[in-house]
KEMARDREN-188443 format. One line per field, with one value per atom (N, C-alpha, C, O): residue in three letters; x, y, z negated. Coordinates in steps of 0.1 Angstrom, whole numbers, plus 5000, padded with zeros to 4 digits. Layout:
<lotors>
drenza ALA; ...
X X; ...
Y Y; ...
Z Z; ...
</lotors>
This chain:
<lotors>
drenza MET; MET; MET; MET; ILE; ILE; ILE; ILE; PHE; PHE; PHE; PHE; ILE; ILE; ILE; ILE; THR; THR; THR; THR; TYR; TYR; TYR; TYR; TYR; TYR; TYR; TYR; ARG; ARG; ARG; ARG; TRP; TRP; TRP; TRP; ASP; ASP; ASP; ASP; HIS; HIS; HIS; HIS; ALA; ALA; ALA; ALA; ASP; ASP; ASP; ASP; GLY; GLY; GLY; GLY; SER; SER; SER; SER; PRO; PRO; PRO; PRO; LYS; LYS; LYS; LYS; LEU; LEU; LEU; LEU; LEU; LEU; LEU; LEU; VAL; VAL; VAL; VAL; MET; MET; MET; MET; HIS; HIS; HIS; HIS; PRO; PRO; PRO; PRO; ILE; ILE; ILE; ILE; THR; THR; THR; THR; CYS; CYS; CYS; CYS; CYS; CYS; CYS; CYS; GLY; GLY; GLY; GLY; GLY; GLY; GLY; GLY; SER; SER; SER; SER; ASP; ASP; ASP; ASP; GLN; GLN; GLN; GLN; VAL; VAL; VAL; VAL; HIS; HIS; HIS; HIS; GLU; GLU; GLU; GLU; ALA; ALA; ALA; ALA; THR; THR; THR; THR; GLN; GLN; GLN; GLN; ILE; ILE; ILE; ILE; PHE; PHE; PHE; PHE; LYS; LYS; LYS; LYS; ILE; ILE; ILE; ILE; ARG; ARG; ARG; ARG; THR; THR; THR; THR; PRO; PRO; PRO; PRO; PHE; PHE; PHE; PHE; ASN; ASN; ASN; ASN; TRP; TRP; TRP; TRP; MET; MET; MET; MET; ILE; ILE; ILE; ILE
X 4853; 4861; 4874; 4878; 4882; 4897; 4906; 4904; 4916; 4927; 4938; 4942; 4946; 4959; 4969; 4970; 4979; 4988; 5002; 5007; 5007; 5022; 5033; 5030; 5043; 5054; 5066; 5068; 5075; 5089; 5099; 5100; 5107; 5116; 5127; 5134; 5133; 5141; 5156; 5158; 5164; 5176; 5186; 5195; 5184; 5193; 5190; 5199; 5177; 5175; 5166; 5163; 5162; 5153; 5139; 5132; 5135; 5120; 5112; 5116; 5100; 5090; 5085; 5082; 5083; 5079; 5065; 5064; 5054; 5042; 5040; 5042; 5036; 5035; 5021; 5017; 5012; 4998; 4989; 4993; 4977; 4967; 4955; 4948; 4954; 4945; 4932; 4933; 4920; 4910; 4906; 4907; 4901; 4897; 4883; 4880; 4873; 4860; 4860; 4869; 4849; 4848; 4846; 4849; 4843; 4841; 4851; 4852; 4859; 4870; 4883; 4891; 4885; 4896; 4910; 4919; 4909; 4923; 4926; 4938; 4916; 4919; 4925; 4933; 4919; 4921; 4935; 4943; 4940; 4954; 4963; 4973; 4959; 4968; 4970; 4981; 4958; 4960; 4968; 4977; 4966; 4973; 4988; 4996; 4992; 5006; 5012; 5023; 5003; 5008; 5011; 5022; 5001; 5002; 5015; 5023; 5017; 5029; 5041; 5052; 5039; 5052; 5059; 5071; 5050; 5054; 5061; 5055; 5072; 5080; 5084; 5092; 5079; 5082; 5070; 5059; 5071; 5062; 5050; 5051; 5041; 5028; 5021; 5023; 5013; 5006; 4992; 4989; 4983; 4969; 4963; 4967; 4954; 4947; 4933; 4927; 4926; 4911; 4904; 4891
Y 4996; 4998; 4994; 4997; 4989; 4984; 4993; 4996; 4998; 5006; 4999; 4993; 4999; 4995; 5005; 5013; 5004; 5013; 5009; 4999; 5016; 5013; 5020; 5031; 5014; 5021; 5019; 5008; 5029; 5030; 5029; 5038; 5019; 5020; 5028; 5025; 5038; 5047; 5040; 5038; 5038; 5029; 5037; 5032; 5051; 5060; 5056; 5053; 5056; 5054; 5042; 5038; 5037; 5023; 5027; 5018; 5038; 5041; 5042; 5048; 5036; 5034; 5050; 5058; 5052; 5064; 5062; 5054; 5068; 5066; 5070; 5082; 5061; 5066; 5070; 5081; 5059; 5062; 5054; 5043; 5058; 5050; 5048; 5058; 5036; 5034; 5026; 5014; 5032; 5025; 5013; 5013; 5003; 4990; 4986; 4986; 4984; 4979; 4964; 4957; 4959; 4944; 4938; 4926; 4944; 4937; 4942; 4954; 4933; 4934; 4940; 4947; 4937; 4943; 4939; 4946; 4928; 4922; 4931; 4935; 4934; 4941; 4955; 4960; 4962; 4975; 4973; 4982; 4964; 4963; 4962; 4969; 4952; 4952; 4965; 4969; 4973; 4986; 4995; 5000; 4997; 5007; 5003; 5011; 4989; 4986; 4989; 4994; 4987; 4991; 5006; 5011; 5013; 5029; 5032; 5040; 5028; 5033; 5026; 5029; 5015; 5006; 5001; 5002; 4997; 4995; 4980; 4970; 4981; 4966; 4964; 4955; 4973; 4971; 4966; 4966; 4961; 4955; 4966; 4978; 4961; 4969; 4965; 4953; 4972; 4967; 4969; 4978; 4961; 4962; 4969; 4967; 4978; 4985; 4984; 4987; 4980; 4980; 4991; 4991
Z 4941; 4953; 4950; 4939; 4959; 4957; 4964; 4976; 4958; 4965; 4966; 4956; 4976; 4978; 4978; 4987; 4969; 4966; 4972; 4968; 4980; 4987; 4977; 4972; 4976; 4970; 4977; 4982; 4978; 4983; 4973; 4965; 4973; 4961; 4963; 4973; 4955; 4956; 4951; 4939; 4961; 4956; 4947; 4940; 4948; 4939; 4925; 4918; 4920; 4905; 4902; 4891; 4914; 4912; 4908; 4904; 4908; 4905; 4918; 4928; 4917; 4927; 4931; 4922; 4944; 4948; 4955; 4965; 4952; 4958; 4971; 4973; 4982; 4995; 4997; 5000; 4997; 4998; 4991; 4989; 4987; 4980; 4992; 4995; 4997; 5007; 5002; 4998; 5002; 4999; 5008; 5020; 5001; 5009; 5005; 4993; 5014; 5011; 5011; 5015; 5004; 5003; 5016; 5017; 5025; 5038; 5048; 5051; 5054; 5064; 5057; 5064; 5045; 5037; 5044; 5044; 5049; 5053; 5066; 5067; 5074; 5086; 5083; 5090; 5071; 5067; 5062; 5066; 5054; 5049; 5063; 5064; 5072; 5083; 5089; 5091; 5093; 5099; 5090; 5095; 5078; 5070; 5070; 5070; 5071; 5071; 5086; 5087; 5096; 5109; 5110; 5114; 5105; 5106; 5097; 5103; 5087; 5077; 5079; 5075; 5086; 5088; 5074; 5072; 5067; 5052; 5053; 5058; 5049; 5046; 5032; 5029; 5024; 5010; 5002; 5007; 4990; 4982; 4978; 4978; 4976; 4973; 4961; 4957; 4953; 4942; 4944; 4951; 4940; 4939; 4927; 4916; 4930; 4920; 4922; 4933; 4910; 4911; 4904; 4904
</lotors>
């Protein structure tokens, strides 16, 4: 299973703050990414974790 981990960058010290780790299945992964992005209104970079 693949998890998508969103980070919010803290401008005070520059350290990444974990927002949410969202599981993504092999099927329809793009839709889930879009859904999670809409829910959390993420506009910052995110990292992929396997």
